[in-house]
C-alpha positions, 0 to 999 in steps of 0.5 A: 500500500503506497502512502503519499504525503502530497496530492495532485488531485483536485478539491482540497477543502479551501477557500480556493475551492469555493468550499464553505468555512470548515467550522460549519457543523458537521451535522448539517449533512447526514448522508446515508451510505449502504455497504452491501456485504457479499460472499463473493471474492472482492475485486481486489483479489480477482484482479489477475495477471493473464497467463503468458500463453498465446494471445489467442488463448487468453486476451480479447475484450470481446470474449470477456465475461460481462462486467469484466475489463481488460487492462494493460500495465506498462512494462516501460514507457508506452508509445501510443499510435493513431492506428496499428502499424503506424510509424509515428507516435501520437503520445508516449506515456511514462511507465508510472503515474505522477503518484508512482503507480504503474501506468495502466490502460483500459482496452477498448478493442483487441488485442489482435496481432500484437495491437490493442485500442485503449482508453488513454489517461489525461487530456483530452478526456476520452482520447483513445489510441493504439499500443503494442501489447508486447510493451505491456502485461495484461490483466482482468478486473471485475467491477465498475464504478458509476457516478450520477452527478444529478443524484450525487450518488456513487455505486460500485458494482460487480456484475449486477450486484451493487456492493457499495452505494453512497452519496458523493460531493461533486464539482461546483457550477464553476468547476463541474465534474467532467462526464464520460467513461474513464478508469482508475489510474491510482489507489493511494493511502494518504500519509495524513488520514485527516487530510482534506483528501481523507485517508485514501484517494482514487486517481482517475484518467479524467481531467478537469475542463476548467483547471489545468494545473493543481499541485504539480498535476494536470487537473487530475480528477479523483475520488477521495475522502474528506475532513469536512463531511458536511460537504458530501452531497453538495456541489462545491469542489474543483471537480473531484468526488468526495465520499465519507472516509469509511467509504473511501477506505472500503473503495481503496480495499476493493476497487482495482487499478484499471476499473472502469468509471462512468460519470453521468450527468 
């Protein structure tokens, strides 16, 4: 478990975020959170590295069970191309993220003949590209996160089973949370569990549409805890998503890096 003493995620609770004074009573909001206990194996332990057999025997997103996703982890820097067999790259991804996690990419198509179409982290949101699979190691994740900005709710599902359902704080009118299909890029433990980000944070492939730099990061959107629980359920962050500290701890335990995240308007 990686502990960090800093954060490049948005939505620190401060005047700059448009957040109310931290002296407001915590009792102004009493979110109801549902955590469903199941007898199934948690997704964190069902994340498996694909066997090193032939590609045809193991890897193809079209053949995965419903609710599962194929993820590629970087072995080294990953070159991204506009199409298979192109000679010029459109982007090169570092082998690790700014938070020190191995870079992962969610597969959209393939792999086939050594190439896979992937969803990319960073700007512009929703960008895709093709990568050579011999530069990566493939693994499968189960589960998905769905966030509804209108209802201000977050759900973590494995198959059709809702494992976690909770209210969530979202971006303000000035700095709205971006919508679209993303994935988890980082899952970190904060050095100070009482920090504005709570004890844990999940970094996402999404980027803010209004903030292009924050604490050295490129406006990274994340799901995290908070030391101001009264802000949960409100629209007052720089775009990040806030949940109760016990919920982010549970998400940190069960949500694998690479897990798809859908943010709906």
